[in-house]
N, CA, C and O of each residue as an XYZ file, in Angstrom:
352
protein
N     -19.401     -2.300     16.734
C     -20.458     -1.744     15.152
C     -19.870     -1.744     14.339
O     -18.767     -1.286     14.640
N     -19.940     -2.050     13.225
C     -20.045     -2.095     12.040
C     -20.346     -1.105     11.240
O     -21.561     -0.912     11.278
N     -19.737     -0.296     10.444
C     -20.327      0.948      9.471
C     -20.665      0.634      7.855
O     -20.736      1.289      6.815
N     -20.795     -0.457      8.183
C     -20.287     -0.867      6.456
C     -22.235     -0.030      5.938
O     -23.231      0.140      6.641
N     -22.028      0.209      4.754
C     -22.412      1.448      4.238
C     -24.016      0.841      3.446
O     -23.650     -0.011      2.637
N     -25.083      0.925      3.407
C     -25.815      0.482      3.147
C     -26.446      1.154      1.357
O     -26.054      2.175      0.791
N     -27.165      0.464      1.019
C     -27.275      0.922     -0.217
C     -28.290      0.787     -0.404
O     -28.761     -0.336     -0.581
N     -29.283      2.313     -0.445
C     -30.839      2.417     -0.755
C     -30.982      2.240     -2.691
O     -30.494      2.791     -3.678
N     -31.679      1.443     -2.479
C     -32.086      0.989     -4.140
C     -32.611      2.338     -4.945
O     -32.219      2.709     -6.051
N     -33.630      2.992     -4.076
C     -34.220      4.010     -4.643
C     -33.471      5.499     -4.817
O     -33.978      6.347     -5.553
N     -32.192      5.763     -4.066
C     -31.165      6.589     -4.330
C     -30.392      5.999     -4.895
O     -30.399      6.448     -6.041
N     -29.516      5.045     -4.791
C     -27.903      4.840     -5.657
C     -27.495      3.573     -5.252
O     -26.710      3.427     -4.315
N     -28.135      2.303     -6.116
C     -27.884      0.988     -6.145
C     -26.809      0.621     -6.462
O     -26.167      1.385     -7.182
N     -26.296     -0.458     -6.125
C     -25.309     -1.518     -6.315
C     -24.752     -1.020     -7.563
O     -23.664     -0.445     -7.538
N     -25.535     -1.222     -8.907
C     -25.276     -0.768    -10.255
C     -24.345      0.334    -10.421
O     -23.436      0.444    -11.245
N     -24.754      1.214     -9.416
C     -23.974      2.528     -9.712
C     -22.723      2.971     -8.946
O     -22.353      4.145     -8.919
N     -21.942      1.727     -8.180
C     -20.783      1.537     -7.485
C     -19.422      1.281     -8.332
O     -19.009      0.354     -9.029
N     -18.987      2.392     -7.986
C     -17.914      2.666     -9.349
C     -16.988      0.886     -9.226
O     -16.728      0.382     -8.134
N     -16.706      0.347    -10.317
C     -16.157     -0.725    -10.699
C     -14.742     -0.907     -9.697
O     -13.936     -0.017     -9.969
N     -14.271     -1.793     -8.663
C     -13.629     -1.845     -8.286
C     -13.503     -0.992     -6.712
O     -12.547     -0.864     -5.947
N     -14.560     -0.624     -6.660
C     -14.623      0.048     -5.173
C     -15.970     -0.721     -4.234
O     -16.821     -1.509     -4.647
N     -15.798     -0.215     -2.994
C     -17.124     -0.920     -2.028
C     -17.723      0.539     -1.892
O     -18.942      0.462     -1.736
N     -17.212      1.987     -1.901
C     -17.773      2.639     -0.768
C     -18.746      3.844     -2.064
O     -19.848      4.390     -2.015
N     -17.625      3.823     -3.100
C     -17.936      5.150     -3.889
C     -18.596      4.830     -5.010
O     -18.261      3.806     -5.604
N     -19.959      5.874     -5.653
C     -20.331      5.908     -6.606
C     -20.523      7.007     -7.348
O     -20.165      8.132     -7.001
N     -21.191      6.687     -8.574
C     -21.007      7.864     -9.387
C     -22.548      7.346    -10.388
O     -22.699      6.306    -11.029
N     -23.324      8.269    -10.241
C     -24.727      7.910    -10.887
C     -25.150      9.793    -11.022
O     -24.909     10.616    -10.138
N     -25.718     10.047    -12.172
C     -26.762     11.070    -12.537
C     -27.579     11.511    -11.776
O     -27.638     12.722    -11.566
N     -28.202     10.849    -11.327
C     -29.256     11.253    -10.258
C     -28.487     11.578     -8.535
O     -28.990     12.366     -7.734
N     -27.680     11.069     -8.364
C     -27.110     11.508     -7.122
C     -25.767     12.352     -7.110
O     -24.738     12.069     -7.725
N     -26.009     13.569     -6.193
C     -25.129     14.411     -6.567
C     -24.370     14.913     -7.501
O     -23.236     15.362     -7.341
N     -25.237     14.820     -8.919
C     -24.833     15.526    -10.142
C     -24.106     14.677    -10.962
O     -23.686     15.028    -12.064
N     -23.891     13.283    -10.350
C     -23.203     12.594    -10.936
C     -21.409     12.087    -10.744
O     -20.762     11.281    -11.413
N     -20.890     13.146     -9.257
C     -19.692     13.269     -9.701
C     -19.350     11.964     -8.181
O     -20.152     11.496     -7.374
N     -18.529     11.840     -8.261
C     -17.734     10.563     -7.021
C     -18.452     11.185     -5.952
O     -18.790     12.358     -5.792
N     -18.690      9.700     -4.938
C     -19.682     10.194     -3.871
C     -19.586      8.823     -3.019
O     -19.247      7.726     -3.462
N     -19.905      9.089     -1.904
C     -20.128      8.009     -0.829
C     -21.484      7.446     -0.772
O     -22.360      8.047     -0.149
N     -21.766      6.133     -1.486
C     -23.118      5.633     -1.223
C     -24.015      6.317      0.315
O     -23.790      6.317      1.525
N     -24.765      6.682     -0.317
C     -25.940      7.324      0.751
C     -25.381      8.131      1.811
O     -25.920      8.154      2.918
N     -24.378      8.769      1.561
C     -23.721      9.946      2.456
C     -24.727     11.314      1.917
O     -25.480     11.836      2.738
N     -24.674     11.751      0.709
C     -24.411     13.257      0.529
C     -23.165     13.627      0.905
O     -22.999     14.598      1.643
N     -22.440     13.100      0.571
C     -20.830     13.507      0.727
C     -19.994     13.254     -0.728
O     -20.317     12.170     -1.214
N     -19.267     13.793     -1.319
C     -18.642     13.660     -2.157
C     -17.195     13.570     -1.925
O     -16.636     14.308     -1.114
N     -16.438     12.490     -2.769
C     -15.121     12.191     -2.577
C     -14.054     13.403     -2.340
O     -13.061     13.435     -1.614
N     -14.671     14.502     -3.306
C     -13.819     15.598     -3.610
C     -13.932     16.634     -2.121
O     -12.877     17.120     -1.712
N     -14.842     16.841     -1.592
C     -15.355     16.902     -0.380
C     -14.566     16.548      0.880
O     -13.874     17.360      1.493
N     -14.734     15.224      1.223
C     -13.780     14.415      2.301
C     -12.158     14.684      1.927
O     -11.367     14.525      2.858
N     -11.729     15.003      0.878
C     -10.006     15.029      0.728
C     -10.059     16.516      0.623
O      -9.004     17.082      0.909
N     -10.818     17.084      0.359
C     -10.430     19.085      0.535
C     -10.422     18.965      2.214
O      -9.502     19.628      2.693
N     -11.018     18.460      2.936
C     -11.198     18.221      4.363
C     -10.165     17.778      4.885
O      -9.815     18.175      5.996
N      -9.431     16.820      4.157
C      -8.233     16.010      4.653
C      -7.000     16.866      4.332
O      -6.036     16.893      5.097
N      -7.043     17.499      3.295
C      -6.150     18.343      2.476
C      -5.994     19.649      4.099
O      -4.971     20.124      4.593
N      -7.170     19.812      4.419
C      -7.148     21.170      5.489
C      -6.868     20.800      6.887
O      -6.895     21.517      7.887
N      -6.500     19.109      6.731
C      -5.633     18.583      8.110
C      -6.589     17.841      9.137
O      -6.266     17.550     10.289
N      -7.595     17.627      8.652
C      -9.023     17.279      9.489
C      -7.867     15.694      9.684
O      -7.222     15.329      8.700
N      -7.759     14.919     11.025
C      -7.356     13.352     10.500
C      -8.285     12.791      9.808
O      -9.384     13.263      9.516
N      -7.613     11.234      9.398
C      -8.514     10.372      8.666
C      -9.433      9.782      9.647
O     -10.638      9.675      9.418
N      -9.097      9.550     10.303
C     -10.123      8.972     11.642
C     -11.524      9.754     12.060
O     -12.577      9.217     12.403
N     -11.243     11.200     11.934
C     -11.722     11.878     12.451
C     -12.491     12.104     11.328
O     -13.670     11.860     11.582
N     -12.328     12.440     10.280
C     -13.461     12.472      9.004
C     -14.163     11.192      9.037
O     -15.251     11.190      8.460
N     -13.798     10.141      9.564
C     -14.352      9.155      9.019
C     -15.596      8.533     10.322
O     -16.439      7.639     10.254
N     -15.256      9.368     11.310
C     -15.862      9.185     12.354
C     -17.406     10.521     12.430
O     -18.559     10.447     12.854
N     -16.451     11.791     11.665
C     -17.373     12.632     11.386
C     -18.647     12.370     10.575
O     -19.635     13.016     10.927
N     -18.780     11.534      9.558
C     -19.436     11.324      8.417
C     -19.640      9.822      8.498
O     -19.758      9.277      7.401
N     -19.709      8.991      9.629
C     -20.049      8.307     10.276
C     -19.635      6.642      8.718
O     -20.384      5.767      8.284
N     -18.480      6.897      8.473
C     -17.744      6.182      7.393
C     -16.687      5.466      8.094
O     -15.933      5.762      9.020
N     -16.873      4.368      7.324
C     -15.512      3.083      7.626
C     -14.094      3.815      7.567
O     -14.033      4.749      6.767
N     -13.240      3.595      8.115
C     -11.810      4.192      7.687
C     -11.140      3.224      6.451
O      -9.971      3.414      6.113
N     -11.991      2.152      5.794
C     -11.874      1.936      4.567
C     -12.155      2.516      3.823
O     -11.542      2.492      2.756
N     -13.093      3.220      4.006
C     -14.320      4.329      2.887
C     -13.199      5.533      2.535
O     -12.831      5.957      1.439
N     -12.880      5.842      3.634
C     -11.708      7.372      3.626
C     -10.402      6.696      2.712
O      -9.988      7.249      1.693
N      -9.897      5.566      3.185
C      -8.767      4.954      2.667
C      -8.891      4.908      0.875
O      -8.028      5.247      0.066
N     -10.408      4.316      0.585
C     -10.780      3.927     -0.664
C     -10.888      5.946     -1.620
O     -10.644      6.062     -2.821
N     -11.104      6.635     -1.121
C     -11.071      8.006     -1.752
C      -9.712      8.030     -2.216
O      -9.384      7.851     -3.389
N      -8.659      8.336     -0.925
C      -7.544      7.792     -1.508
C      -6.802      7.455     -2.564
O      -5.855      7.820     -3.260
N      -7.706      6.504     -2.397
C      -6.944      5.411     -3.666
C      -7.755      5.845     -5.284
O      -7.160      5.752     -6.358
N      -8.905      6.220     -5.172
C      -9.514      6.752     -6.416
C      -9.092      8.125     -6.435
O      -8.924      8.651     -7.535
N      -8.958      8.576     -5.720
C      -7.985     10.480     -6.242
C      -6.895      9.798     -6.670
O      -6.657     10.381     -7.727
N      -5.755      8.622     -6.509
C      -4.642      8.905     -7.064
C      -4.754      7.972     -8.802
O      -4.081      7.952     -9.833
N      -5.647      7.504     -8.440
C      -6.536      6.903     -9.503
C      -6.862      8.035    -10.932
O      -6.918      7.772    -12.133
N      -6.950      8.709    -10.556
C      -7.819      9.560    -11.399
C      -6.373     10.669    -11.243
O      -6.476     11.597    -12.045
N      -5.451     10.720    -10.629
C      -4.062     11.606    -10.952
C      -3.467     10.595    -12.223
O      -3.312     10.979    -13.383
N      -3.258      9.597    -11.854
C      -2.762      8.849    -12.831
C      -3.238      9.243    -14.277
O      -2.639      9.790    -15.202
N      -4.468      8.795    -14.156
C      -5.227      8.611    -15.388
C      -4.863     10.288    -16.508
O      -4.713     10.463    -17.718
N      -4.850     11.222    -15.281
C      -4.892     12.793    -16.059
C      -3.147     12.902    -16.218
O      -2.715     13.938    -16.725
N      -2.299     11.983    -15.845
C      -0.923     12.122    -16.424
C      -0.882     12.585    -17.474
O      -1.879     12.258    -18.119
N       0.269     13.659    -18.398
C       0.392     13.952    -19.508
C       1.500     13.228    -19.766
O       2.498     13.079    -19.060
N       1.123     12.568    -21.368
C       2.250     11.387    -21.463
C       2.487     11.618    -23.253
O       3.295     10.919    -23.864
């Protein structure tokens, strides 16, 4: 059974997907504009916080009905932000 995320155009449409990502959206009308998973009311930050507190990746995917790829995508997104924040 696939856990592909559906995009509800009434809330967040495909145009809100962050370029280069399949599951993460940013939209001022959705969770205050913070990076979140489409149609999940779950921020990337919340998922990563729970992972940092020791919840295994696969368990998080199951808890939030996300594909495991979406959890990996959140890690990749966080890594991108860390590079952008680097002091140069």
